mmCIF file of the C-alpha atoms, coordinates in Angstrom:
data_MODEL
# 
_entry.id   MODEL 
# 
loop_
_atom_site.group_PDB 
_atom_site.id 
_atom_site.type_symbol 
_atom_site.label_atom_id 
_atom_site.label_alt_id 
_atom_site.label_comp_id 
_atom_site.label_asym_id 
_atom_site.label_entity_id 
_atom_site.label_seq_id 
_atom_site.pdbx_PDB_ins_code 
_atom_site.Cartn_x 
_atom_site.Cartn_y 
_atom_site.Cartn_z 
_atom_site.occupancy 
_atom_site.B_iso_or_equiv 
_atom_site.pdbx_formal_charge 
_atom_site.auth_seq_id 
_atom_site.auth_comp_id 
_atom_site.auth_asym_id 
_atom_site.auth_atom_id 
_atom_site.pdbx_PDB_model_num 
ATOM 1  C CA . MET A 1 1  ? 15.742 -15.488 8.131  1.00 0.00 ? 1  MET A CA 1 
ATOM 2  C CA . ARG A 1 2  ? 17.414 -13.599 5.260  1.00 0.00 ? 2  ARG A CA 1 
ATOM 3  C CA . ILE A 1 3  ? 16.836 -9.945  4.333  1.00 0.00 ? 3  ILE A CA 1 
ATOM 4  C CA . GLY A 1 4  ? 14.192 -10.678 1.332  1.00 0.00 ? 4  GLY A CA 1 
ATOM 5  C CA . GLU A 1 5  ? 11.891 -13.088 3.593  1.00 0.00 ? 5  GLU A CA 1 
ATOM 6  C CA . LEU A 1 6  ? 11.960 -10.412 6.610  1.00 0.00 ? 6  LEU A CA 1 
ATOM 7  C CA . ALA A 1 7  ? 10.960 -7.727  3.899  1.00 0.00 ? 7  ALA A CA 1 
ATOM 8  C CA . GLU A 1 8  ? 8.163  -9.754  2.731  1.00 0.00 ? 8  GLU A CA 1 
ATOM 9  C CA . ARG A 1 9  ? 6.852  -10.902 5.870  1.00 0.00 ? 9  ARG A CA 1 
ATOM 10 C CA . ALA A 1 10 ? 6.739  -7.430  7.295  1.00 0.00 ? 10 ALA A CA 1 
ATOM 11 C CA . GLY A 1 11 ? 5.434  -5.912  4.024  1.00 0.00 ? 11 GLY A CA 1 
ATOM 12 C CA . THR A 1 12 ? 8.409  -3.459  3.233  1.00 0.00 ? 12 THR A CA 1 
ATOM 13 C CA . THR A 1 13 ? 11.099 -3.503  0.796  1.00 0.00 ? 13 THR A CA 1 
ATOM 14 C CA . THR A 1 14 ? 15.000 -4.835  1.154  1.00 0.00 ? 14 THR A CA 1 
ATOM 15 C CA . ARG A 1 15 ? 15.876 -1.175  0.572  1.00 0.00 ? 15 ARG A CA 1 
ATOM 16 C CA . THR A 1 16 ? 13.890 0.145   3.535  1.00 0.00 ? 16 THR A CA 1 
ATOM 17 C CA . LEU A 1 17 ? 15.449 -2.394  5.646  1.00 0.00 ? 17 LEU A CA 1 
ATOM 18 C CA . ARG A 1 18 ? 18.919 -1.756  4.678  1.00 0.00 ? 18 ARG A CA 1 
ATOM 19 C CA . TYR A 1 19 ? 18.155 2.025   5.250  1.00 0.00 ? 19 TYR A CA 1 
ATOM 20 C CA . TYR A 1 20 ? 17.074 1.201   8.693  1.00 0.00 ? 20 TYR A CA 1 
ATOM 21 C CA . GLU A 1 21 ? 20.198 -0.743  9.203  1.00 0.00 ? 21 GLU A CA 1 
ATOM 22 C CA . SER A 1 22 ? 22.229 2.460   8.397  1.00 0.00 ? 22 SER A CA 1 
ATOM 23 C CA . LEU A 1 23 ? 20.488 4.372   10.728 1.00 0.00 ? 23 LEU A CA 1 
ATOM 24 C CA . GLY A 1 24 ? 21.208 1.750   13.500 1.00 0.00 ? 24 GLY A CA 1 
ATOM 25 C CA . LEU A 1 25 ? 17.379 1.126   14.029 1.00 0.00 ? 25 LEU A CA 1 
ATOM 26 C CA . LEU A 1 26 ? 17.562 -2.641  12.767 1.00 0.00 ? 26 LEU A CA 1 
ATOM 27 C CA . PRO A 1 27 ? 20.728 -4.245  13.174 1.00 0.00 ? 27 PRO A CA 1 
ATOM 28 C CA . ALA A 1 28 ? 21.648 -7.310  11.198 1.00 0.00 ? 28 ALA A CA 1 
ATOM 29 C CA . ARG A 1 29 ? 23.793 -10.174 11.946 1.00 0.00 ? 29 ARG A CA 1 
ATOM 30 C CA . ARG A 1 30 ? 25.748 -11.535 9.419  1.00 0.00 ? 30 ARG A CA 1 
ATOM 31 C CA . THR A 1 31 ? 26.174 -15.279 8.372  1.00 0.00 ? 31 THR A CA 1 
ATOM 32 C CA . GLY A 1 32 ? 29.558 -16.732 7.866  1.00 0.00 ? 32 GLY A CA 1 
ATOM 33 C CA . ASN A 1 33 ? 29.185 -15.810 4.099  1.00 0.00 ? 33 ASN A CA 1 
ATOM 34 C CA . GLY A 1 34 ? 28.371 -12.168 4.676  1.00 0.00 ? 34 GLY A CA 1 
ATOM 35 C CA . TYR A 1 35 ? 24.449 -12.493 4.091  1.00 0.00 ? 35 TYR A CA 1 
ATOM 36 C CA . ARG A 1 36 ? 22.206 -10.603 6.717  1.00 0.00 ? 36 ARG A CA 1 
ATOM 37 C CA . SER A 1 37 ? 20.586 -12.899 9.076  1.00 0.00 ? 37 SER A CA 1 
ATOM 38 C CA . TYR A 1 38 ? 17.271 -11.969 11.044 1.00 0.00 ? 38 TYR A CA 1 
ATOM 39 C CA . ASP A 1 39 ? 14.820 -13.501 13.587 1.00 0.00 ? 39 ASP A CA 1 
ATOM 40 C CA . GLU A 1 40 ? 11.379 -13.295 14.783 1.00 0.00 ? 40 GLU A CA 1 
ATOM 41 C CA . ASP A 1 41 ? 12.515 -10.640 17.432 1.00 0.00 ? 41 ASP A CA 1 
ATOM 42 C CA . ASP A 1 42 ? 13.833 -8.746  14.518 1.00 0.00 ? 42 ASP A CA 1 
ATOM 43 C CA . LEU A 1 43 ? 10.190 -8.886  12.939 1.00 0.00 ? 43 LEU A CA 1 
ATOM 44 C CA . ARG A 1 44 ? 8.473  -7.853  15.791 1.00 0.00 ? 44 ARG A CA 1 
ATOM 45 C CA . LEU A 1 45 ? 11.088 -4.877  16.384 1.00 0.00 ? 45 LEU A CA 1 
ATOM 46 C CA . LEU A 1 46 ? 10.355 -3.676  12.859 1.00 0.00 ? 46 LEU A CA 1 
ATOM 47 C CA . GLN A 1 47 ? 6.679  -3.882  13.398 1.00 0.00 ? 47 GLN A CA 1 
ATOM 48 C CA . GLN A 1 48 ? 7.111  -1.809  16.351 1.00 0.00 ? 48 GLN A CA 1 
ATOM 49 C CA . ILE A 1 49 ? 9.271  0.634   14.488 1.00 0.00 ? 49 ILE A CA 1 
ATOM 50 C CA . ARG A 1 50 ? 6.392  0.865   12.071 1.00 0.00 ? 50 ARG A CA 1 
ATOM 51 C CA . THR A 1 51 ? 3.792  1.238   14.756 1.00 0.00 ? 51 THR A CA 1 
ATOM 52 C CA . LEU A 1 52 ? 6.052  4.459   16.122 1.00 0.00 ? 52 LEU A CA 1 
ATOM 53 C CA . ARG A 1 53 ? 5.754  5.745   12.553 1.00 0.00 ? 53 ARG A CA 1 
ATOM 54 C CA . ASP A 1 54 ? 2.065  5.528   12.515 1.00 0.00 ? 54 ASP A CA 1 
ATOM 55 C CA . PHE A 1 55 ? 1.960  7.477   15.967 1.00 0.00 ? 55 PHE A CA 1 
ATOM 56 C CA . GLY A 1 56 ? 3.612  10.172  13.914 1.00 0.00 ? 56 GLY A CA 1 
ATOM 57 C CA . PHE A 1 57 ? 7.226  9.792   14.743 1.00 0.00 ? 57 PHE A CA 1 
ATOM 58 C CA . GLU A 1 58 ? 10.074 10.423  12.390 1.00 0.00 ? 58 GLU A CA 1 
ATOM 59 C CA . LEU A 1 59 ? 12.394 7.603   12.125 1.00 0.00 ? 59 LEU A CA 1 
ATOM 60 C CA . GLU A 1 60 ? 15.069 9.580   14.063 1.00 0.00 ? 60 GLU A CA 1 
ATOM 61 C CA . GLU A 1 61 ? 12.841 10.281  16.727 1.00 0.00 ? 61 GLU A CA 1 
ATOM 62 C CA . THR A 1 62 ? 12.303 6.259   17.085 1.00 0.00 ? 62 THR A CA 1 
ATOM 63 C CA . ARG A 1 63 ? 15.914 5.648   18.158 1.00 0.00 ? 63 ARG A CA 1 
ATOM 64 C CA . PRO A 1 64 ? 15.361 6.004   21.753 1.00 0.00 ? 64 PRO A CA 1 
ATOM 65 C CA . PHE A 1 65 ? 12.114 3.935   21.703 1.00 0.00 ? 65 PHE A CA 1 
ATOM 66 C CA . VAL A 1 66 ? 14.132 1.319   19.677 1.00 0.00 ? 66 VAL A CA 1 
ATOM 67 C CA . GLU A 1 67 ? 16.985 1.173   22.267 1.00 0.00 ? 67 GLU A CA 1 
ATOM 68 C CA . CYS A 1 68 ? 14.577 0.951   25.070 1.00 0.00 ? 68 CYS A CA 1 
ATOM 69 C CA . LEU A 1 69 ? 12.610 -2.196  23.044 1.00 0.00 ? 69 LEU A CA 1 
ATOM 70 C CA . ARG A 1 70 ? 16.066 -3.908  22.503 1.00 0.00 ? 70 ARG A CA 1 
ATOM 71 C CA . SER A 1 71 ? 16.902 -3.365  26.141 1.00 0.00 ? 71 SER A CA 1 
ATOM 72 C CA . GLY A 1 72 ? 13.944 -5.367  27.250 1.00 0.00 ? 72 GLY A CA 1 
ATOM 73 C CA . HIS A 1 73 ? 11.752 -2.312  28.542 1.00 0.00 ? 73 HIS A CA 1 
ATOM 74 C CA . PRO A 1 74 ? 8.637  -2.282  26.323 1.00 0.00 ? 74 PRO A CA 1 
ATOM 75 C CA . ALA A 1 75 ? 6.770  -0.691  29.057 1.00 0.00 ? 75 ALA A CA 1 
ATOM 76 C CA . GLY A 1 76 ? 9.433  0.295   31.502 1.00 0.00 ? 76 GLY A CA 1 
ATOM 77 C CA . ASP A 1 77 ? 10.144 3.863   32.842 1.00 0.00 ? 77 ASP A CA 1 
ATOM 78 C CA . SER A 1 78 ? 13.165 3.546   31.402 1.00 0.00 ? 78 SER A CA 1 
ATOM 79 C CA . CYS A 1 79 ? 11.205 4.478   27.910 1.00 0.00 ? 79 CYS A CA 1 
ATOM 80 C CA . PRO A 1 80 ? 11.222 8.095   26.811 1.00 0.00 ? 80 PRO A CA 1 
ATOM 81 C CA . PRO A 1 81 ? 8.320  10.101  28.214 1.00 0.00 ? 81 PRO A CA 1 
ATOM 82 C CA . ARG A 1 82 ? 6.877  10.836  24.735 1.00 0.00 ? 82 ARG A CA 1 
ATOM 83 C CA . TRP A 1 83 ? 6.501  7.288   24.323 1.00 0.00 ? 83 TRP A CA 1 
ATOM 84 C CA . ARG A 1 84 ? 4.547  6.730   27.401 1.00 0.00 ? 84 ARG A CA 1 
ATOM 85 C CA . SER A 1 85 ? 2.566  9.752   26.567 1.00 0.00 ? 85 SER A CA 1 
ATOM 86 C CA . THR A 1 86 ? 1.328  8.156   23.204 1.00 0.00 ? 86 THR A CA 1 
ATOM 87 C CA . GLY A 1 87 ? -0.168 5.255   24.974 1.00 0.00 ? 87 GLY A CA 1 
ATOM 88 C CA . ALA A 1 88 ? 2.181  2.941   23.321 1.00 0.00 ? 88 ALA A CA 1 
ATOM 89 C CA . SER A 1 89 ? 3.249  1.378   26.548 1.00 0.00 ? 89 SER A CA 1 
ATOM 90 C CA . SER A 1 90 ? 0.373  -0.662  26.683 1.00 0.00 ? 90 SER A CA 1 
ATOM 91 C CA . PRO A 1 91 ? 0.726  -4.487  26.311 1.00 0.00 ? 91 PRO A CA 1 
ATOM 92 C CA . SER A 1 92 ? -1.575 -4.185  23.081 1.00 0.00 ? 92 SER A CA 1 
ATOM 93 C CA . TRP A 1 93 ? 0.626  -1.763  21.752 1.00 0.00 ? 93 TRP A CA 1 
ATOM 94 C CA . THR A 1 94 ? 3.892  -4.062  22.124 1.00 0.00 ? 94 THR A CA 1 
ATOM 95 C CA . SER A 1 95 ? 1.940  -6.775  20.104 1.00 0.00 ? 95 SER A CA 1 
ATOM 96 C CA . ALA A 1 96 ? 0.068  -4.881  17.586 1.00 0.00 ? 96 ALA A CA 1 
ATOM 97 C CA . SER A 1 97 ? 0.829  -4.956  13.903 1.00 0.00 ? 97 SER A CA 1 
ATOM 98 C CA . PRO A 1 98 ? 1.211  -1.804  11.933 1.00 0.00 ? 98 PRO A CA 1 
ATOM 99 C CA . GLY A 1 99 ? -2.296 -0.808  10.298 1.00 0.00 ? 99 GLY A CA 1 
# 
């Protein structure tokens, strides 16, 4: 999906998505003609970033968690201790939509 569709589905703006990309939180693949391309995994990652924000994390603080999520350890021991202390490692958290 393109950036506009991702923004609409996530309830955010394309500007926010570009900002997250500039921080390295939401990397975009590019199509042959240079358009950003996202998939369902990116939508889930964006929802998880927003949930971390709901827990009170600043964007820069979310970086280790995002790296943990992208490496396939949504509840593993490799995730930062502060994340585990929030209760964010529960299966219901990883599938929760931001409120």
